[in-house]
PLY file of the C-alpha trace (Angstrom):
ply
format ascii 1.0
element vertex 145
property float x
property float y
property float z
element edge 144
property int vertex1
property int vertex2
end_header
157.44 -41.01 -25.35
153.88 -42.17 -26.47
151.08 -41.24 -24.11
149.06 -44.26 -22.89
146.81 -45.21 -20.12
148.33 -47.36 -17.28
148.41 -51.09 -17.66
145.93 -51.48 -14.58
143.60 -49.21 -16.24
143.60 -50.84 -19.46
143.55 -54.17 -17.80
140.51 -53.07 -15.77
138.72 -51.58 -18.93
139.40 -55.02 -20.65
138.09 -57.02 -18.05
134.80 -54.95 -17.33
133.90 -54.55 -21.08
134.56 -58.07 -22.10
132.74 -59.57 -18.96
129.55 -57.51 -20.29
129.87 -58.50 -23.68
128.22 -62.14 -23.21
125.08 -61.20 -25.58
127.26 -59.86 -28.44
129.26 -63.17 -28.09
126.36 -65.32 -28.15
124.76 -63.29 -31.12
128.07 -63.64 -33.10
127.86 -67.41 -32.81
124.25 -67.53 -33.75
124.70 -65.24 -36.74
128.20 -65.10 -37.87
129.28 -62.94 -40.54
130.69 -65.86 -42.72
129.89 -69.54 -42.13
132.54 -71.10 -39.84
132.99 -74.45 -41.76
133.84 -72.83 -44.87
136.12 -70.18 -43.70
138.04 -72.72 -41.41
138.20 -74.97 -44.46
139.40 -71.96 -46.54
142.28 -71.33 -44.16
143.92 -74.91 -44.05
146.80 -73.58 -46.21
147.25 -70.86 -43.73
147.01 -73.03 -40.88
149.53 -75.49 -42.24
152.04 -72.61 -43.02
151.49 -71.39 -39.51
151.94 -74.54 -37.94
155.20 -75.17 -40.05
156.58 -71.78 -39.00
155.81 -72.68 -35.26
157.69 -75.92 -35.76
160.57 -74.25 -37.22
160.88 -71.65 -34.41
160.14 -74.28 -31.81
157.14 -72.33 -30.25
155.40 -75.08 -28.53
158.25 -75.99 -26.33
159.02 -72.27 -25.78
155.64 -71.78 -24.87
155.44 -74.53 -22.20
158.79 -73.35 -20.74
157.41 -69.85 -20.62
154.02 -70.83 -18.91
155.41 -73.46 -16.61
153.49 -75.90 -14.63
152.50 -73.43 -11.96
150.52 -71.29 -14.62
148.96 -74.49 -16.09
147.81 -75.89 -12.54
146.65 -72.60 -11.47
144.64 -71.93 -14.68
143.27 -75.42 -14.56
142.35 -75.15 -10.99
140.57 -71.76 -10.99
138.94 -72.50 -14.57
138.70 -76.16 -15.30
137.61 -77.50 -12.09
134.49 -75.34 -11.96
133.51 -76.05 -15.60
134.51 -79.81 -15.60
131.05 -81.36 -14.94
128.99 -79.14 -17.11
131.51 -79.64 -20.08
131.21 -83.56 -19.30
127.18 -83.24 -19.33
127.18 -81.29 -22.29
129.35 -83.87 -24.24
127.28 -86.78 -23.42
125.97 -87.45 -26.78
129.17 -86.43 -28.59
130.80 -89.07 -26.51
128.32 -91.71 -27.03
128.54 -91.07 -30.98
132.18 -91.02 -30.92
132.73 -94.16 -28.82
129.93 -96.29 -30.56
132.11 -97.36 -33.49
134.87 -98.39 -31.40
132.55 -100.29 -28.90
131.35 -102.02 -31.71
134.91 -103.20 -32.72
135.58 -104.21 -29.41
132.49 -106.32 -29.18
133.00 -108.20 -32.52
136.60 -108.69 -32.11
137.62 -112.57 -31.42
140.46 -112.74 -28.96
142.75 -115.54 -28.61
142.21 -117.46 -25.20
143.54 -115.89 -21.85
146.89 -117.26 -20.67
148.37 -117.04 -16.96
149.23 -113.71 -15.46
152.04 -111.91 -17.39
151.97 -114.55 -20.37
152.79 -113.71 -23.97
149.46 -115.09 -24.54
147.87 -112.19 -23.01
150.20 -109.61 -24.76
149.01 -111.09 -27.92
145.25 -110.47 -26.74
146.24 -106.76 -26.43
148.05 -106.69 -29.64
144.87 -108.08 -31.51
142.54 -105.45 -29.79
144.96 -102.72 -30.45
145.13 -103.66 -34.02
141.51 -103.74 -34.47
140.83 -100.51 -32.93
143.84 -98.87 -34.73
142.38 -100.33 -38.33
138.96 -98.70 -37.37
140.63 -95.52 -36.39
142.46 -95.38 -39.70
139.31 -96.29 -41.75
137.30 -93.48 -40.16
139.98 -90.98 -40.54
140.40 -91.89 -44.34
136.55 -91.62 -44.71
136.33 -88.36 -42.86
134.01 -89.77 -40.15
0 1
1 2
2 3
3 4
4 5
5 6
6 7
7 8
8 9
9 10
10 11
11 12
12 13
13 14
14 15
15 16
16 17
17 18
18 19
19 20
20 21
21 22
22 23
23 24
24 25
25 26
26 27
27 28
28 29
29 30
30 31
31 32
32 33
33 34
34 35
35 36
36 37
37 38
38 39
39 40
40 41
41 42
42 43
43 44
44 45
45 46
46 47
47 48
48 49
49 50
50 51
51 52
52 53
53 54
54 55
55 56
56 57
57 58
58 59
59 60
60 61
61 62
62 63
63 64
64 65
65 66
66 67
67 68
68 69
69 70
70 71
71 72
72 73
73 74
74 75
75 76
76 77
77 78
78 79
79 80
80 81
81 82
82 83
83 84
84 85
85 86
86 87
87 88
88 89
89 90
90 91
91 92
92 93
93 94
94 95
95 96
96 97
97 98
98 99
99 100
100 101
101 102
102 103
103 104
104 105
105 106
106 107
107 108
108 109
109 110
110 111
111 112
112 113
113 114
114 115
115 116
116 117
117 118
118 119
119 120
120 121
121 122
122 123
123 124
124 125
125 126
126 127
127 128
128 129
129 130
130 131
131 132
132 133
133 134
134 135
135 136
136 137
137 138
138 139
139 140
140 141
141 142
142 143
143 144
């Protein structure tokens, strides 16, 4: 039998040392060994192979079943709620830049006249807007923007 520290001791050491490594984490972000964009782009084939392998072994669904709703809810409540407002605030400019082209599409799309509540005329308005927004999304994806 291998001689190894207890799980509690190993976990406590990981927690203590990881929590105190914030400066190293920040330094690594500011001065990475390799450029993130280049390394990520170079890894696309590995990413594709990994995703295909995960699909083959049905890892996504198995992971969901393993974690369960209780874990998702617990983690979202203990981590997500307290980070929500800060994350939203930090994303303000990115949201604005990302939504701006779609806002322009909405503004310039000519919709057919409204009809009575529940009418097919109103469904046609939805279809026109959905088509215009989808076309913009496909155009942006094709151009890489």
